[in-house]
Structure formats: C-alpha cells, structure tokens
C-alpha positions in Angstrom: 11.6 41.7 -54.4 13.6 44.8 -55.1 17.2 45.7 -54.2 15.9 47.6 -51.2 14.6 44.3 -49.7 18.2 43.0 -49.2 19.6 43.5 -45.8 23.3 44.4 -45.6 24.9 44.1 -42.2 26.7 47.4 -42.2 23.5 49.4 -42.9 21.9 51.1 -39.9 18.4 49.6 -40.5 16.6 46.5 -41.8 14.5 46.9 -44.9 10.7 47.2 -44.1 9.7 44.0 -45.9 12.4 41.9 -44.1 11.6 43.6 -40.7 7.9 42.6 -41.1 8.7 39.0 -41.8 11.1 38.7 -38.9 8.6 40.2 -36.5 5.9 37.7 -37.7 8.4 34.8 -37.3 9.4 35.8 -33.8 5.8 36.3 -32.8 5.0 32.8 -34.1 7.9 31.2 -32.3 6.9 32.9 -29.0 3.3 31.9 -29.5 4.1 28.2 -30.2 6.6 28.2 -27.3 4.0 29.4 -24.8 1.4 27.0 -26.2 3.8 24.1 -26.0 4.8 24.9 -22.4 1.2 25.1 -21.4 0.4 21.8 -23.1 3.4 20.1 -21.5 2.4 21.4 -18.0 -1.2 20.3 -18.5 -0.3 16.6 -19.3 2.1 16.3 -16.3 0.8 14.3 -13.4 0.4 16.2 -10.1 2.6 15.5 -7.2 1.1 13.6 -4.4 0.0 15.5 -1.3 2.7 14.0 0.9 5.6 15.3 3.0 8.8 14.4 4.8 9.5 16.7 7.7 13.2 16.7 6.9 15.2 18.7 9.5 12.2 18.9 11.9 12.5 15.8 14.2 9.8 15.4 16.9 9.1 13.3 19.9 6.7 10.3 19.7 5.3 8.1 22.4 3.6 4.8 22.1 3.9 1.0 22.1 6.1 -0.9 19.8 4.8 -3.8 17.7 7.4 -5.5 15.7 5.5 -8.1 13.8 5.1 -8.4 10.9 6.7 -4.9 10.5 7.9 -2.5 13.2 5.2 0.0 14.1 4.5 2.4 16.9 0.9 2.5 18.2 0.6 6.0 19.6 -0.6 6.7 23.1 -4.2 7.8 23.3 -3.3 11.4 24.0 -1.0 11.6 21.0 -3.5 9.8 18.8 -6.3 12.2 19.8 -4.1 15.1 18.9 -3.2 13.6 15.5 -6.8 12.6 14.9 -6.1 8.9 14.4 -4.7 6.0 16.4 -3.4 4.3 13.3 0.2 3.0 13.9 3.2 4.7 12.4 5.4 2.4 10.3 9.0 2.7 11.6 12.0 2.9 9.4 15.7 3.7 9.9 17.7 6.5 8.2 18.7 5.8 4.6 17.3 2.8 2.7 16.9 0.5 5.7 14.1 -0.9 7.9 14.1 -0.4 11.6 14.3 -4.1 12.7 17.9 -3.9 13.9 17.2 -0.7 15.9 14.2 -2.2 17.7 15.2 -5.9 18.2 13.9 -7.4 21.5 11.5 -4.5 22.2 8.2 -5.9 21.0 5.2 -4.7 23.1 7.5 -2.2 24.9 6.2 1.3 25.6 8.8 3.9 24.4 9.5 7.4 23.6 11.5 8.1 20.5 12.7 10.9 18.4 12.2 10.9 14.6 11.1 12.6 11.5 7.5 12.3 10.3 6.6 10.9 6.9 3.0 11.4 5.9 0.5 10.8 3.1 -3.2 10.3 3.0 -2.7 6.5 2.8 -0.6 6.3 5.9 2.3 7.6 7.9 5.7 6.6 9.1 8.6 7.7 11.3 12.3 7.7 10.4 13.8 7.0 13.8 16.8 9.0 15.0 19.2 6.3 16.3 20.1 6.6 20.0 17.0 8.5 21.0 14.7 5.6 22.0 13.8 5.5 25.7 11.8 2.8 27.5 8.8 4.0 29.5 6.6 2.6 32.2 4.3 0.1 30.5 0.6 0.6 30.1 -1.8 -1.9 28.7 -2.6 -1.5 25.0 -5.9 -3.0 24.0 -5.5 -5.2 20.9 -7.0 -3.8 17.8 -9.8 -5.5 16.0 -9.0 -7.6 12.9 -11.3 -7.1 10.0 -11.3 -10.0 7.5 -11.6 -8.8 3.9 -11.5 -12.2 2.4 -9.8 -13.7 -0.7 -9.1 -10.9 -3.2 -7.3 -10.2 -6.5 -6.0 -6.6 -6.5 -4.3 -4.7 -9.3 -1.7 -2.0 -8.6 2.0 -1.4 -8.0 4.4 -2.7 -5.4 6.2 0.2 -3.6 8.5 0.8 -0.7 6.5 2.5 2.0 9.2 5.0 3.1 9.5 6.7 -0.3 5.9 6.3 -1.3 4.5 7.9 1.9 6.5 11.0 1.4 10.3 10.8 1.3 10.3 10.8 -2.5 7.8 12.5 -4.8 6.9 10.7 -6.9 7.7 7.6 -4.9 6.3 5.2 -7.4 6.3 4.3 -11.1 9.1 3.3 -13.5 11.2 6.4 -12.6 11.4 5.2 -9.0 11.8 1.5 -9.6 15.6 1.3 -8.9 15.3 3.3 -5.7 12.3 1.2 -4.5 14.2 -2.0 -5.1 17.2 -0.8 -3.0 14.9 0.4 -0.2 13.0 -2.9 -0.2 16.3 -4.8 -0.2 17.3 -2.9 2.9 14.2 -3.9 4.8 11.7 -1.1 4.1 8.1 -2.7 4.4 6.7 -3.5 0.9 3.1 -2.6 0.0 0.7 -2.8 -2.9 -0.8 0.5 -3.9 -4.3 -0.1 -5.3 -7.7 1.4 -5.6 -10.8 0.0 -3.9 -14.3 -0.3 -5.5 -14.9 3.4 -4.6 -11.8 4.6 -6.4 -10.0 5.4 -3.1 -6.3 4.7 -3.1 -5.3 2.1 -0.4 -2.1 0.7 0.7 -1.8 -3.1 1.5 1.3 -4.2 3.4 2.5 -7.4 1.8 3.1 -10.5 4.0 3.6 -14.2 3.5 1.0 -16.8 4.2 2.5 -17.4 7.6 2.1 -13.8 8.6 5.8 -13.0 8.4 7.2 -10.5 5.9 7.1 -11.7 2.3 10.5 -12.9 1.2 12.2 -10.3 -0.9 12.9 -12.7 -3.8 9.1 -13.1 -4.2 8.5 -9.5 -5.3 11.7 -7.5 -6.0 11.7 -8.2 -9.7 8.1 -6.9 -9.9 8.5 -3.5 -8.3 7.6 -0.4 -10.1 5.3 -2.0 -12.7 1.6 -2.9 -12.9 0.9 -6.2 -11.1 -2.1 -8.3 -10.1 -1.9 -10.0 -6.7 -4.1 -12.8 -5.4 -4.2 -13.3 -1.7 -6.1 -12.9 1.5 -6.7 -9.4 2.8 -7.4 -8.2 6.3 -7.2 -5.0 8.4 -5.6 -4.7 11.8 -4.7 -1.7 14.0 -5.7 0.7 11.2 -3.4 -0.9 8.7 -4.3 -3.1 5.7 -2.5 -6.4 5.0 -2.4 -8.8 2.1 -1.2 -12.4 2.5 0.2 -13.8 -0.7 3.0 -15.8 -2.3 5.4 -15.4 -5.2 3.0 -17.4 -7.4 0.2 -15.0 -6.5 2.0 -12.0 -8.0 1.6 -11.6 -11.7 3.1 -8.8 -13.9 0.4 -7.1 -16.1 1.0 -6.2 -19.7 
C-alpha cells in the first residue's frame, strides 16, 4: 500500500484502490441483502384464502338452528345463489358467540343483517345486533346425518370466527391467546385436520351428549398439535366430533 492509498476526509476524491474495495463491499452487501430477503419470503407460509367483509354488511334469510351451536340454514333461493345450502355459523361482534342474541328463537325463520366470514372450510356471519326480524315460517326439511364412526384425528383446536376469516392467520402459536379469548366468549370450537385425501376439514367439537364441549375440556390445548379420539358425523353440511376431555391429547 502506498501513501496514495490513504483516504483523507478533506480531499476531493477517494483513492482508486479504496474506491474499488468500497464498491465491491457495497455490491456484496446489496447482493446478500436481496438473496436473504428472497429466501425469507420463500420460507414464509402463505396466507389462507379467507376473508371478512368488514364494513360491508349484507342481508341474510333463513331458519335458525341453535343446537349445538347457533347456525342459519339459508333459504333455498339464497343457497342456490351462494352455491351451497351449508349453514352459516352465527357469532356476535367482538369475541363472543351469538347465543345471547338468539335465545328462544330456535327453528325460527328470520332475516338478519351481518358481515360474512368465509373460508373454503366453511362460513359464518357476524350478526349486527338489533337487525334480526322474524319472518313467516316455512318448513325446513331436516338434513341427513352421515355417521363417520369412531375416529382419531390429529390437528389443531381453533376458534371458528378467527379461523374462517376474521384473522389471517387464525391458527397456530401466534394466534393462541386470541383463540383462547374467543373460545372463552362462546365462539364455537373446532378441530382443523386433514382427511385421508389431504383435504383440510373442520370438525365442530361437541360433548358426548351432543351439547357444546365444556370450555375447561379444551382451552388449555388450543393453538398446539393435538390428537382427538371421538365419534364423527356430518349433519346439515357441517362436520361434528363428539369427544371428552380425556379424548384430547397434546402431541409432542
């Protein structure tokens, strides 16, 4: 190195040797930065294809079924337009279930206003309080019950409101505290699992008597891998899993 290789701040230019090394160093920093950003983006999980129509409430018409969880079975015309007659799970604003809003209205045909929550595994409506109106009743044919038998399913317990679209991601360790609060407030719990074809399915969790599973049976196992033994069946387009606290085991 010669004296000309030293850079003195008050000089008007950087010596050629130092200038060359600085340019190489800057190019390497930029190159590694871009490569690191691309690698980080590549390993990130994709967001689910779900949505919450926040700020876009709509009118829904159908028949309420309150057991084991509040649902709205859409009228045939509405169902045909939506492409499915699968019931909407019903929830209240915030981290609360809709039981208090709908008490005493089982099997009642209604019109209500609410915000749609949707994901491929199912959909729900966040009811706008004070908008529910009783309509003239029309018979609703009971749905067929498909018995899926005794099963052991692995997956994760989630709150259906966030999982179906209000939060993204609405599952996993990062969402555990939120899910626990939603489930404590009465949001229907469900097991997210994959069937033998690799398709994601949502099983609503209920007790052996068909009533909602007591919160104490599952709250401490939310947001982590679990294995659940129980009896599975499908009704009105929804999947259910009857189980008990002892049937839920946390996986390593």
